[in-house]
C-alpha positions as CSV (number, residue, x, y, z in Angstrom):
1,D,2.0,29.6,3.9
2,F,4.8,27.1,4.0
3,T,7.2,29.3,6.0
4,K,7.0,28.5,9.6
5,S,8.7,29.8,12.7
6,V,10.0,27.1,15.0
7,I,11.5,27.6,18.5
8,S,15.0,26.3,18.5
9,A,15.1,25.0,22.1
10,P,12.5,22.2,21.6
11,I,14.6,21.0,18.7
12,V,17.6,20.3,20.9
13,K,15.4,18.8,23.6
14,E,14.0,16.4,21.0
15,M,17.5,15.5,19.8
16,L,18.2,14.4,23.4
17,A,15.0,12.5,23.5
18,I,15.8,10.7,20.3
19,M,19.2,9.7,21.6
20,S,17.7,8.6,25.0
21,N,14.6,6.6,24.1
22,N,14.3,3.2,22.4
23,P,13.8,2.0,19.8
24,R,15.0,5.2,18.0
25,S,18.1,5.6,20.2
26,A,19.2,2.0,19.3
27,D,19.1,2.9,15.6
28,W,21.1,6.1,16.2
29,Y,23.7,4.4,18.3
30,A,24.1,1.6,15.7
31,H,24.3,4.2,12.9
32,F,27.1,6.1,14.5
33,R,29.0,2.7,15.0
34,H,28.3,1.9,11.4
35,I,29.7,5.2,10.2
36,L,32.9,4.7,12.3
37,D,33.4,1.2,10.9
38,Q,33.8,2.8,7.5
39,F,37.0,4.4,8.8
40,P,39.2,1.6,10.2
41,E,42.3,3.7,10.4
42,Q,40.7,6.2,12.7
43,R,38.4,3.8,14.5
44,K,41.1,2.0,16.5
45,L,42.1,5.4,18.1
46,I,38.6,6.4,19.1
47,N,37.5,5.2,22.5
48,G,34.0,4.8,23.8
49,D,30.7,4.9,22.0
50,I,29.9,7.9,19.8
51,G,26.2,7.7,20.7
52,D,27.1,8.1,24.4
53,K,29.2,11.1,23.7
54,V,26.6,12.8,21.6
55,K,23.9,12.1,24.1
56,E,25.9,13.4,27.1
57,S,26.8,16.6,25.2
58,L,23.1,17.2,24.3
59,V,22.2,17.3,28.0
60,L,24.1,20.5,28.5
61,L,23.2,21.9,25.1
62,S,19.5,21.4,25.8
63,K,19.9,23.6,28.9
64,E,21.9,26.3,27.0
65,A,19.4,26.4,24.1
66,K,16.9,28.2,26.2
67,H,19.2,31.2,26.2
68,W,20.4,31.2,22.6
69,F,20.5,34.6,20.8
70,R,18.1,33.4,18.1
71,N,15.3,31.5,19.8
72,R,13.3,31.1,16.6
73,L,14.2,29.8,13.2
74,Q,12.4,30.0,9.9
75,T,11.6,26.7,8.2
76,R,10.3,25.9,4.8
77,F,8.3,22.6,4.6
78,F,6.3,21.4,1.7
79,E,5.8,18.5,-0.7
80,T,6.6,18.4,-4.4
81,G,5.1,15.3,-5.9
82,D,6.7,12.3,-4.2
83,N,9.3,14.4,-2.5
84,Y,9.2,16.4,0.7
85,Y,11.4,19.4,1.3
86,L,12.5,20.8,4.7
87,G,14.8,23.8,4.6
88,M,15.9,25.8,7.6
89,E,18.7,27.7,9.2
90,F,21.1,26.4,11.9
91,T,21.8,28.6,14.9
92,R,25.4,29.7,15.5
93,E,25.4,27.9,18.8
94,Y,24.4,24.6,17.2
95,E,27.2,24.9,14.6
96,V,29.7,25.6,17.4
97,W,28.5,22.5,19.3
98,K,28.6,20.3,16.2
99,Y,32.2,21.1,15.4
100,K,33.2,20.8,19.1
101,I,31.6,17.4,19.7
102,V,33.0,15.9,16.5
103,D,36.5,17.2,17.4
104,E,36.2,15.7,20.8
105,I,35.0,12.3,19.4
106,V,37.8,12.1,16.8
107,G,40.6,13.5,19.0
108,A,44.0,13.1,17.5
109,A,43.1,10.4,15.0
110,P,45.2,11.0,11.8
111,N,43.8,11.8,8.4
112,A,40.3,12.3,9.9
113,G,39.0,15.1,7.7
114,R,36.5,12.9,5.9
115,L,35.4,11.2,9.1
116,K,34.8,14.6,10.8
117,G,32.7,15.8,7.8
118,T,30.7,12.6,7.8
119,L,30.0,12.8,11.6
120,R,28.9,16.5,11.3
121,A,26.5,15.5,8.5
122,Q,25.0,12.9,10.9
123,C,24.5,15.5,13.5
124,D,22.6,17.6,11.0
125,R,20.4,14.6,10.2
126,L,19.6,14.3,13.9
127,W,18.8,18.0,14.0
128,Y,16.4,17.7,11.0
129,E,14.7,14.6,12.5
130,A,14.1,16.5,15.7
131,C,12.8,19.5,13.8
132,I,10.3,17.3,11.9
133,A,9.1,15.9,15.3
134,V,8.6,19.5,16.7
135,I,6.8,20.6,13.6
136,T,4.5,17.6,13.8
137,R,3.6,18.1,17.5
138,G,3.4,21.8,17.2
139,D,0.6,21.6,14.5
140,V,2.3,24.4,12.6
141,Y,2.3,22.8,9.1
142,N,-1.4,23.6,8.6
143,P,-4.5,23.6,10.9
144,S,-4.8,20.1,12.1
145,G,-2.1,19.2,9.6
146,K,0.0,17.1,11.9
147,F,-1.7,14.0,10.5
148,Y,-0.3,14.9,7.0
149,V,3.3,15.7,8.0
150,P,5.3,12.7,6.6
151,R,7.2,10.4,8.9
152,I,10.7,10.7,7.5
153,W,13.6,8.5,8.4
154,F,16.9,10.3,8.2
155,I,19.0,7.2,8.8
156,P,18.5,3.5,8.0
157,G,17.1,1.3,10.7
158,Y,19.3,-1.3,12.4
159,T,16.8,-2.9,14.8
160,D,14.7,-5.9,13.7
161,T,11.0,-5.4,13.0
162,K,8.4,-7.7,11.3
163,L,7.2,-6.6,7.9
164,R,3.6,-6.7,8.9
165,K,4.2,-3.8,11.3
166,L,5.1,-1.4,8.5
167,P,2.6,1.0,7.1
168,E,1.9,1.6,3.4
169,G,4.7,3.3,1.6
170,E,7.4,2.4,4.1
171,A,10.8,1.5,2.6
172,F,12.8,-1.4,4.0
173,R,15.4,-4.0,3.3
174,I,15.2,-7.7,4.2
175,K,17.6,-8.4,7.1
176,S,18.9,-11.7,5.5
177,D,19.6,-10.0,2.1
178,K,20.0,-6.2,2.3
179,K,21.1,-5.7,-1.3
180,Q,17.6,-4.7,-2.5
181,K,15.4,-1.9,-1.3
182,Y,11.6,-2.5,-1.2
183,E,8.5,-0.5,-0.2
184,V,5.2,-1.6,1.2
185,V,2.3,-1.4,-1.3
186,V,-0.5,-3.1,0.6
187,P,0.1,-3.9,4.3
188,G,-1.2,-7.1,5.8
189,S,-0.7,-9.5,8.7
190,K,0.1,-12.7,7.0
191,K,1.1,-11.5,3.5
192,V,2.4,-8.1,2.5
193,L,2.4,-6.8,-1.1
194,V,5.7,-5.1,-1.8
195,R,7.5,-3.4,-4.7
196,S,11.1,-3.5,-5.6
197,I,13.0,-0.5,-6.9
198,E,12.7,-2.0,-10.4
199,G,8.9,-1.9,-10.0
200,Y,8.4,-5.7,-9.6
201,V,5.5,-6.5,-7.2
202,S,5.4,-9.6,-5.0
203,Y,4.2,-11.0,-1.7
204,L,6.3,-11.5,1.3
205,S,5.4,-13.1,4.6
206,G,4.3,-10.7,7.3
207,D,6.8,-12.4,9.6
208,T,9.8,-11.4,7.4
209,I,12.4,-9.6,9.5
210,V,13.3,-6.3,8.0
211,H,15.2,-3.1,8.7
212,L,13.8,0.3,7.8
213,E,15.5,2.2,5.0
214,S,16.1,6.0,5.1
215,D,13.9,8.3,3.1
216,L,16.6,10.7,1.8
217,T,17.2,11.4,-1.9
218,R,18.4,8.4,-3.8
219,Q,21.1,7.9,-6.3
220,P,19.9,7.4,-10.0
221,D,19.6,3.6,-9.4
222,G,17.2,4.3,-6.6
223,N,18.8,1.7,-4.3
224,A,21.3,3.8,-2.4
225,E,21.3,7.2,-0.8
226,S,22.5,10.2,-2.8
227,R,25.9,11.3,-1.7
228,V,24.6,14.9,-1.6
229,S,21.3,14.2,0.3
230,I,22.6,15.5,3.6
């Protein structure tokens, strides 16, 4: 049975935890800044840090979530080959919050339709990341199945980490040259066997500084996220 019922309030609580606790909060703060940098016309009219505004609004939302009309949501979670699928509903209250917080962030910035849509999509990514965490801790995937729930990154990493710390299968980019996406084939402390998106296998030093790559659906070249992933 791949259809699971997940209580909605813990999802919002986990969203707040993600935005509050390092190192994940640092990645999310940097991600929101990165998104805003892609819209220079609107950026100069937006004051403050988007991460701070999202975090502050989640404090109140986490309290309200306990009293939402629909306190349980159906989720579909299963794997198909190399892909994992998580499908679920959004509550009406979450949708209202998402539109409200994005409108507050953008304010009166002109020609901001695309920016608003992009920021709402990032809120959805945060929701999904929190939902995965709740599913994992709740042990609802299968009996004792929390060890098999994949760790999925919904945004790229922006904080430095050494390659030797990454587990098998983790995707990353080298900080000094982020053009190419790689994944770990065989972890190691001194040398790590990695594979490029073209399938070339090579060794890199375990001390190589890397940034994690998101795990969302890729474009045909495999190097960039699909524009319709989320």
